[in-house]
C-alpha positions in Angstrom: 39.2 78.2 94.9 41.4 80.6 92.8 44.4 82.4 94.2 46.0 85.8 93.7 49.3 87.5 94.5 49.2 89.7 97.6 51.0 92.6 96.0 54.8 92.0 96.2 54.7 90.1 99.4 55.3 86.7 97.7 52.1 85.4 99.3 49.5 83.8 97.1 46.1 84.2 98.9 42.7 82.7 98.2 40.5 85.2 96.3 37.9 84.6 99.1 39.4 84.9 102.6 37.5 85.0 105.8 36.8 87.9 108.0 36.8 86.6 111.6 35.3 89.4 113.7 32.4 87.1 114.8 34.6 84.1 115.4 34.4 82.8 119.0 31.1 84.5 119.7 29.7 82.9 122.9 26.4 82.2 121.2 28.1 79.0 120.0 30.6 76.6 121.6 34.2 76.1 120.6 33.5 73.1 118.5 31.1 75.1 116.3 33.7 77.7 115.6 36.5 75.1 115.1 34.3 73.3 112.6 33.5 76.5 110.7 37.2 77.4 110.3 38.0 73.8 109.3 35.4 73.9 106.6 36.8 77.1 105.2 40.2 75.5 105.1 38.8 72.4 103.4 37.3 74.7 100.7 40.6 76.4 100.0 40.5 79.5 102.1 44.1 80.3 103.2 43.8 83.8 104.5 42.1 84.7 107.8 41.6 88.3 108.9 41.3 88.9 112.7 42.2 91.4 115.4 43.1 91.6 119.0 39.8 93.4 119.5 37.6 90.7 117.8 35.6 89.1 120.6 38.2 90.4 123.1 40.7 88.0 121.7 38.4 85.0 121.3 38.7 85.2 117.5 42.5 84.8 117.6 42.1 81.9 120.1 39.9 80.0 117.7 42.4 80.5 114.9 45.1 79.4 117.3 43.4 76.1 118.0 42.6 75.3 114.3 45.3 77.0 112.3 48.1 77.3 114.8 51.6 77.5 113.3 50.8 76.1 109.9 52.8 78.0 107.3 50.4 77.2 104.4 47.7 79.3 106.1 48.0 83.0 106.5 46.9 85.2 109.4 46.3 88.9 109.2 45.8 90.4 112.6 45.7 94.0 113.9 46.9 96.3 116.7 44.2 98.8 117.9 44.9 102.4 118.9 44.6 103.2 122.6 43.7 106.3 124.5 46.6 107.5 126.7 46.5 110.8 128.6 43.3 111.6 126.7 45.0 111.2 123.3 44.0 108.4 120.9 47.2 107.0 119.5 49.0 104.0 117.9 52.6 104.0 119.1 55.4 101.4 118.9 54.9 100.6 122.6 51.2 99.8 122.0 52.1 97.6 119.0 54.8 95.7 120.8 52.4 94.9 123.7 49.6 93.9 121.3 51.7 91.6 119.1 53.0 89.5 122.0 49.4 88.9 123.2 48.2 88.0 119.7 51.1 85.6 119.1 50.2 83.8 122.2 46.5 83.6 121.4 47.2 82.6 117.8 49.8 80.0 118.9 52.1 81.2 116.2 55.8 82.2 116.0 55.0 84.9 113.4 52.0 86.8 112.1 52.0 86.9 108.3 50.2 90.3 107.9 50.2 92.7 110.8 47.9 95.7 110.5 47.2 99.0 112.3 43.5 98.9 113.1 41.7 101.9 111.5 44.0 104.7 112.7 43.0 108.2 111.7 45.1 110.5 109.6 46.5 112.4 112.6 47.8 109.1 114.1 49.3 108.0 110.8 51.3 111.3 110.5 52.1 111.8 114.2 52.9 108.4 115.9 55.9 106.2 115.7 54.0 103.1 114.5 56.1 102.6 111.4 59.3 102.1 113.4 57.5 99.6 115.6 56.3 97.5 112.6 59.7 97.5 111.0 61.3 96.4 114.3 58.8 93.6 114.6 59.5 92.5 111.1 63.3 92.5 111.7 62.7 90.4 114.8 60.7 87.9 112.8 57.5 88.4 114.8 55.6 89.7 111.7 56.3 89.1 108.0 54.5 92.1 106.4 53.5 95.6 107.6 50.0 96.6 106.8 47.3 99.1 107.6 43.5 98.7 107.7 42.7 102.2 106.6 39.5 104.2 107.2 39.4 105.7 103.7 40.8 105.6 100.2 42.5 108.9 101.0 44.4 107.4 103.9 45.3 104.4 101.7 46.8 106.7 99.1 48.8 108.5 101.8 50.2 105.2 103.0 51.2 104.1 99.5 52.8 107.4 98.7 54.8 107.3 101.9 55.9 103.7 101.3 54.8 102.6 104.8 52.7 99.5 104.0 53.1 96.4 102.0 49.4 95.5 102.4 46.3 97.7 102.9 42.8 96.6 104.0 40.1 98.8 102.5 36.4 99.1 102.2 35.2 98.4 98.6 31.7 97.4 97.5 28.8 98.3 95.3 28.0 101.1 97.8 31.6 102.3 98.2 33.6 102.6 94.9 35.9 105.5 95.9 39.0 103.3 95.6 38.4 103.1 91.9 39.3 106.8 91.5 43.0 106.5 92.2 43.8 103.9 94.9 43.7 100.8 92.7 46.0 102.1 90.1 48.5 103.4 92.7 48.4 100.0 94.6 49.2 98.1 91.4 52.0 100.6 90.5 53.7 100.1 93.9 52.9 96.4 94.3 50.8 96.9 97.4 48.4 94.1 98.2 44.7 94.9 98.8 42.4 93.1 101.2 38.7 94.1 100.7 36.5 94.2 103.8 32.7 94.6 103.8 32.1 93.5 100.2 28.5 92.7 101.3 28.2 95.8 103.5 27.4 94.0 106.7 25.0 91.7 104.9 22.8 94.5 103.4 23.9 93.7 99.8 22.7 90.1 100.2 19.2 91.5 99.9 18.1 89.7 103.1 16.8 92.9 104.7 13.7 94.6 103.4 12.7 98.3 103.7 11.1 99.1 107.0 12.3 95.8 108.5 13.5 95.9 112.0 17.1 94.5 112.1 18.0 92.6 115.2 21.1 93.7 117.2 22.8 90.3 116.5 23.3 91.4 112.9 26.3 93.5 112.1 24.1 95.7 109.9 22.5 97.1 113.1 25.8 98.9 113.7 25.0 101.2 110.8 22.2 102.7 112.9 20.8 105.8 111.1 22.4 104.9 107.8 20.8 101.5 107.7 17.4 102.4 106.2 19.0 104.2 103.3 21.4 101.3 102.7 18.5 98.9 102.6 16.6 101.1 100.2 19.6 101.2 97.9 20.1 97.4 98.1 16.4 97.0 97.1 17.0 99.0 93.9 19.7 96.4 93.0 17.3 93.5 93.4 16.2 93.4 89.7 19.9 93.0 88.7 20.8 90.6 91.5 17.9 88.2 91.2 18.9 87.3 87.6 22.6 87.1 88.4 24.0 83.6 88.7 24.2 83.0 92.4 21.9 85.9 93.3 22.7 89.1 95.1 25.2 87.7 97.5 27.4 86.3 94.7 27.0 89.5 92.7 28.2 91.6 95.7 31.2 89.3 96.3 32.2 89.1 92.7 31.9 92.9 92.4 34.5 93.1 95.1 36.7 90.7 93.2 36.3 92.5 89.9 39.4 94.9 90.0 42.7 93.1 89.4 44.2 95.3 92.0 42.2 93.4 94.6 44.1 90.4 96.1 41.4 89.0 98.4 37.9 89.8 99.7 37.3 89.0 103.4 33.6 88.5 104.0 32.6 87.3 107.4 30.5 84.2 108.3 28.5 83.0 111.2 27.5 79.7 109.7 29.1 77.0 107.6 26.5 77.5 104.9 27.7 81.2 104.7 31.3 80.0 104.3 30.3 77.8 101.5 28.3 80.5 99.8 31.1 83.0 100.1 33.7 80.5 98.7 31.4 79.9 95.7 32.1 83.4 94.6 35.7 82.5 93.6 35.7 82.2 89.9 39.1 83.4 88.7 37.8 85.9 86.1 36.8 89.5 85.6 33.5 90.8 86.6 31.0 91.0 83.8 31.1 94.4 82.0 27.4 94.0 81.2 26.4 93.4 84.8 28.7 96.2 86.0 26.9 98.5 83.5 23.6 97.5 85.0 24.8 98.2 88.5 26.2 101.6 87.5 22.8 102.5 85.9 21.2 101.7 89.2 23.8 103.6 91.2 23.2 106.7 88.9 19.7 106.9 90.3 21.0 107.2 93.9 21.3 110.6 95.5 24.8 111.1 97.0 
């Protein structure tokens, strides 16, 4: 495993972290999930991304059992917006309540990276969340203030307003908008970047074929009407991915690791074999310019 600086936080995180939104799923028992996280740690993963909303708290509970209060392993969790008086909002009060419950489930004294969970632009500009995060940091309940943003535009706003030390963004072969301005701005301001969905809910692994019915247990099913088009696009990448060392999965993951502004990718995993495949993408170097050119040539054939 190779490691990168998480912006100016002082944390050195594994290039490949672990997205934990499926952790604790009742389809498996506690031992299964404990073993999966333990295997990730054994392979050098030191950064785990979760949320109070993941599995209604079960994801945090698994991490609490396995990771606990270890200071060499980092937890990035999130507070979710709530609807109060018919208004969707993310206030200090909401954050204070959420962090206490998360700390208890995680069995930690402090959460390393605490994020707002996908607030929209109106919430970012209107609500008093920034004061809440700063107070929690002063109290020692969190170390670093962060936002899991919905778009590159929201990420740029957060950086320009100096309100986040870390951002979680979507970046993949399908979604390259952060390349336009966000990456350079993040480097300039020392903001760490966590990349979610580098495999686009598994579609970029090539495991789904056109016209294939995707079972509801797969995260890809959440894309609904967008899914057929995503699968078609992934199919056009197959000629590049099948000759890439490690196949389409590794190509997708290493694409996510390509920009030096990226600190860590956080692919999910439901099996130990997937953890091992994800970790194998850590390579400590730049993404091949030749392969990137081939990918861009395919992307140029897509209709926006």
